[in-house]
C-alpha positions in Angstrom: 73.7 91.8 125.0 76.4 93.0 122.7 79.1 95.1 124.0 81.9 96.2 121.9 85.0 95.6 124.4 86.9 99.1 124.3 87.9 99.7 127.9 91.4 100.9 128.3 92.6 98.2 130.8 91.3 95.2 128.2 92.8 97.2 125.4 96.5 97.9 127.1 96.0 93.7 128.0 95.7 93.2 124.1 98.3 95.4 123.1 100.8 94.0 125.7 99.9 90.5 124.8 100.1 90.9 121.1 102.9 93.3 120.2 105.2 90.9 122.5 103.9 88.3 120.7 102.5 85.7 123.4 103.9 82.7 122.1 100.2 81.0 123.1 98.9 83.8 120.7 99.5 81.7 117.5 100.2 77.9 116.8 104.1 77.3 117.4 103.6 74.7 114.5 102.8 77.0 111.8 105.9 76.9 109.3 107.2 80.6 108.3 107.4 80.9 104.5 109.0 84.3 103.9 106.7 85.0 101.1 106.6 88.7 100.5 107.4 88.3 96.3 103.5 87.0 96.0 101.4 89.1 94.1 97.6 89.4 94.6 95.3 90.6 92.0 92.1 91.1 92.9 89.0 90.1 90.5 85.8 91.4 92.6 85.4 93.9 89.7 85.7 90.9 87.1 84.8 87.6 88.6 83.1 88.9 91.4 80.7 90.4 89.4 80.0 87.5 87.6 78.3 86.0 90.6 74.6 85.4 89.3 72.4 88.8 90.1 75.3 91.1 90.8 76.1 94.3 88.4 78.0 97.2 89.7 77.2 100.5 88.8 80.4 103.0 87.8 80.0 104.7 91.2 80.4 101.1 92.8 83.2 100.2 90.7 85.1 103.6 91.4 84.4 103.1 95.2 86.0 99.4 95.4 88.8 99.8 93.4 89.6 103.0 95.0 89.5 101.2 98.4 91.2 98.3 97.0 94.0 100.7 96.0 94.4 102.6 99.5 94.8 99.1 101.2 97.4 98.5 98.9 96.1 96.0 96.5 98.9 95.7 94.0 96.9 95.0 91.1 93.3 95.3 90.1 91.2 93.3 87.8 88.8 95.8 86.6 86.7 93.5 84.1 86.1 92.4 80.5 86.2 95.2 78.2 84.3 93.4 75.2 81.5 92.3 77.3 79.8 95.7 76.8 80.2 99.5 76.1 79.1 100.2 79.8 81.7 97.6 80.9 84.6 99.2 78.9 83.6 102.8 79.8 83.9 101.9 83.5 87.3 100.1 82.8 88.0 103.4 81.0 87.2 105.3 84.4 89.3 103.4 86.6 92.3 103.6 84.6 91.8 107.2 84.6 92.1 107.6 88.2 95.4 107.4 88.6 96.0 104.7 91.3 99.0 102.9 92.2 97.7 99.6 91.6 98.1 97.9 88.2 95.1 97.5 86.1 94.6 94.3 84.3 91.6 93.2 81.9 90.6 90.1 80.6 90.2 89.0 76.9 89.6 86.6 74.4 92.7 85.3 72.4 90.8 87.4 69.4 91.9 90.6 68.1 88.5 92.6 68.6 88.9 91.4 72.2 92.9 92.4 72.4 92.3 95.9 70.6 89.7 96.7 73.8 91.4 96.0 76.3 94.0 98.1 74.5 92.0 100.9 74.2 90.7 101.0 77.8 94.1 102.2 78.9 95.0 99.1 81.3 98.2 97.9 82.2 98.0 94.4 81.3 95.8 91.8 78.9 94.9 88.4 81.0 94.4 86.5 77.5 92.5 83.0 78.4 91.4 80.0 76.6 90.3 76.7 78.1 92.6 73.9 77.6 91.2 70.3 79.1 89.7 67.2 76.8 86.2 68.5 78.0 86.2 71.8 76.8 88.1 71.0 73.6 85.3 68.5 72.7 82.1 70.3 73.7 82.7 74.1 73.8 85.6 74.9 71.6 85.2 71.9 69.3 89.0 72.5 68.4 92.6 70.1 68.6 95.1 71.0 70.7 97.8 72.0 68.3 95.1 74.9 67.5 95.0 76.4 70.5 98.5 76.9 71.3 99.1 78.7 67.9 95.8 80.6 68.7 97.6 81.4 72.3 100.8 82.4 70.5 99.4 84.4 68.0 97.2 86.6 70.5 100.4 87.1 72.9 102.2 88.5 69.7 99.3 90.7 68.5 99.6 92.0 72.2 103.3 93.0 71.8 102.3 94.7 68.4 99.3 96.8 70.2 102.2 97.5 72.8 100.3 95.7 76.1 101.9 92.9 78.2 100.3 90.1 78.1 99.4 86.8 80.8 97.8 83.6 79.2 95.7 81.7 81.4 94.7 78.1 80.6 90.9 77.8 81.7 90.3 74.4 83.4 93.8 73.6 84.3 93.0 71.2 86.8 91.4 68.8 84.2 93.6 69.4 81.7 96.6 66.8 80.7 99.6 68.2 82.3 102.2 67.4 79.2 99.7 69.4 76.9 99.9 72.3 79.6 103.5 72.3 79.9 103.7 72.4 76.0 101.2 75.3 75.7 103.3 77.3 78.6 106.5 76.8 77.0 105.1 78.2 73.6 103.8 81.3 75.6 106.7 81.6 77.3 108.8 81.8 74.1 106.0 84.2 72.7 106.6 86.6 75.6 103.7 86.1 77.9 105.0 87.8 81.1 102.8 85.7 83.5 101.4 82.0 83.0 98.0 81.5 84.7 96.8 77.5 86.3 93.0 77.7 86.6 90.8 75.8 88.8 87.9 76.1 86.9 85.0 74.2 88.8 86.9 74.2 92.1 87.4 70.4 91.7 90.9 70.1 92.6 92.6 68.9 96.3 95.3 71.1 97.7 97.5 67.9 97.1 96.7 68.6 93.2 97.1 71.8 93.0 100.8 70.9 94.5 101.3 68.4 91.8 100.4 70.8 88.9 102.2 73.9 89.8 105.4 72.1 90.9 105.1 70.3 87.8 104.9 74.0 85.7 107.0 75.8 87.8 110.2 73.3 87.0 109.5 73.5 83.3 108.9 77.2 82.8 111.0 80.2 84.4 107.8 82.9 83.6 105.9 83.5 86.9 102.9 81.0 87.2 99.6 82.5 88.6 96.6 80.8 90.3 92.9 81.3 89.7 91.0 79.0 92.2 87.2 78.7 92.8 85.3 77.6 96.0 82.8 74.9 95.1 84.5 72.2 97.4 85.5 75.4 100.0 89.1 74.5 99.3 90.0 78.0 97.6 92.1 79.2 100.3 93.8 75.6 101.1 94.8 75.6 97.5 96.3 79.4 97.3 98.7 78.6 100.2 99.5 75.1 98.4 100.1 76.9 95.4 102.0 79.6 96.6 104.1 77.0 98.8 104.6 75.3 95.4 105.7 78.2 93.8 103.2 80.0 92.3 103.7 83.9 92.3 100.5 85.4 91.7 96.9 84.5 93.3 93.4 85.8 92.2 91.2 86.9 95.1 88.0 88.6 95.9 86.1 90.4 98.6 84.7 87.9 100.4 85.1 85.6 98.2 82.3 86.1 95.5 82.2 85.4 92.2 80.7 82.3 90.2 79.0 79.3 92.0 81.3 78.8 95.2 82.9 81.7 94.4 87.1 82.1 94.6 89.7 82.8 97.1 88.5 85.1 99.6 90.9 88.0 99.4 90.6 89.0 103.4 91.4 85.4 104.2 94.6 84.8 102.1 96.3 88.1 102.8 95.4 87.7 106.7 96.6 84.1 106.9 99.7 84.6 104.8 100.4 87.4 107.1 99.5 86.0 110.5 99.8 82.1 110.2 102.9 82.1 107.9 105.1 85.2 108.6 104.3 86.5 104.7 103.4 89.8 105.1 101.7 91.3 101.2 102.1 94.8 102.4 98.5 95.6 102.5 96.8 97.6 105.2 94.9 94.7 106.9 93.1 97.0 109.4 90.6 98.4 106.7 89.4 94.8 105.5 86.1 94.5 107.1 85.4 98.1 106.1 86.2 96.7 102.5 84.0 93.5 103.0 81.1 95.1 104.6 81.2 97.6 101.4 81.3 94.8 98.8 78.6 92.8 100.6 76.4 95.7 100.5 76.9 96.6 96.7 76.8 92.7 95.7 73.4 92.7 97.9 74.8 89.7 99.4 75.0 90.0 103.4 77.7 88.5 104.8 77.4 85.3 107.2 77.8 86.3 110.6 80.4 83.5 110.9 82.3 84.9 107.7 86.2 84.6 109.5 87.7 87.5 110.4 85.6 90.4 109.1 81.8 89.0 109.9 80.2 89.8 113.2 80.7 86.9 115.2 84.5 86.8 114.2 85.4 88.3 117.5 82.2 87.7 119.4 82.0 85.6 122.7 78.7 84.5 124.6 80.0 81.4 126.5 80.5 82.4 129.9 84.0 80.6 130.5 85.3 82.1 127.2 83.8 85.7 128.3 85.5 85.1 131.6 89.0 84.3 129.8 88.6 86.7 127.3 88.2 89.7 130.2 91.7 88.3 131.7 93.1 87.2 128.2 91.9 88.2 125.1 94.0 85.7 123.5 92.4 83.0 125.1 89.8 82.7 122.6 91.6 85.2 119.5 94.5 84.1 118.2 94.9 88.0 116.8 93.7 91.3 117.6 90.0 92.3 116.0 91.6 95.5 115.1 93.9 94.0 113.2 91.6 93.0 110.5 89.1 96.4 111.4 87.0 94.1 113.4 85.6 94.7 116.9 85.4 92.6 119.8 81.8 92.1 121.3 80.8 90.5 124.3 77.3 89.0 124.4 74.7 87.7 126.8 72.4 84.8 126.4 71.3 81.6 127.3 75.7 80.6 127.4 76.1 83.6 129.8 78.1 82.9 132.9 77.7 84.8 136.1 81.4 86.4 135.8 80.3 88.9 133.1 77.1 89.3 134.8 78.6 90.9 138.0 81.0 93.0 135.5 78.2 94.2 133.9 75.9 95.0 136.6 78.8 97.0 138.3 79.5 98.8 135.0 76.0 100.0 135.2 76.3 101.0 138.4 73.6 98.7 140.1 73.7 97.5 144.1 73.1 94.0 144.3 73.7 91.1 146.3 74.6 87.7 145.4 71.4 86.1 145.8 70.0 89.0 143.2 72.8 88.1 140.9 72.1 84.2 140.9 68.3 85.2 139.6 69.7 87.5 136.9 71.8 85.3 135.5 68.9 82.7 135.5 66.4 85.1 133.8 69.3 86.1 131.2 70.0 82.3 130.2 65.8 82.1 129.9 65.4 85.0 127.5 68.4 84.1 125.7 67.0 80.7 125.1 63.4 82.4 124.2 65.1 85.1 122.1 68.8 84.1 121.3 70.5 87.3 122.5 69.9 89.5 125.6 70.6 93.5 124.4 71.2 95.9 126.7 67.7 97.3 127.3 66.4 93.8 128.2 69.2 93.2 130.5 68.8 96.5 132.3 64.9 95.7 132.6 65.7 92.2 134.0 68.3 93.5 136.7 65.4 96.5 137.8 62.7 93.9 137.9 64.7 91.4 140.0 65.5 94.5 141.9 62.1 95.9 142.5 60.6 92.6 143.4 63.1 92.0 146.2 
């Protein structure tokens, strides 16, 4: 059985506990960071679309961009203008929407890419170039000094074309730190508005990110951004380590979609910063599930039921002990109310159900039973749960009526 808990009494309990900040709702050991100046720039439309097999159409791109803007994501990376004519046209369409968010686009360090970026009407060009020795040797086949000159030339060309520029080093987490600082200092002097560190293959630990970010922010005054991949499942932890170390901008994607293991999930980063660290990014988190469902539908990549915060199971309870406690106080097994992210609380029946919830549902459905009936109903619910996983509402009614009619 899946029941959305929406009764007035339980809602009032949840509201009372939440808005008085019940001390046990969140861990008292969470530090307060107060980092409200962090910029989130979402790359669902660019890196998210680079997930193999995903290609958003124009209508889908506009819908995602519009909802990101309504949620108040401050910057949206709309795509890579040089990829194709259709890509260029979709970015032009997004820039024509008059959104409050700044629109960004990716560009290589070549004039034709920068020209396409300028003509697409975006607010900032996200320039990128690989910097690790492995990329320089096997991909670019260029020496370090050439990379520095290419980056400086590209930034200066952006200034000539009247567009703001950010410079990101691809594969920063495997780049020599001294060379990285040398590159960033040259780009800072050339006029880069932001300097980007990238964990391209997601191989850095939070400690590594702390070391790299701390070193760079101590050497340059230009804001530092982070683009982190999730190959080891550490993208969110690395993002938090990065902002704690001084990074000022984080790339995200909805549901963490993207190449290979994906990226920092927008919903997880924003909600973690808001509720765990006391750093409100200023976004409307109550629409995050709506956004997550939209992107899951458009990518054809169903969200796992246990996806943190926005999955169907994020606020679902079956265990009898858990359900009984949640009926008394939701924060026994939830640290924030589901409404905070646009999700819903669900109480389910199955193998792990307990007698408290069985009694409650029988009363709600208006059946008159004895303790003996209730015990028999619970036994049958558990058996059916072992067979089918979840006992839905219709099946529960059939079980109750069978037990009552057999008496």
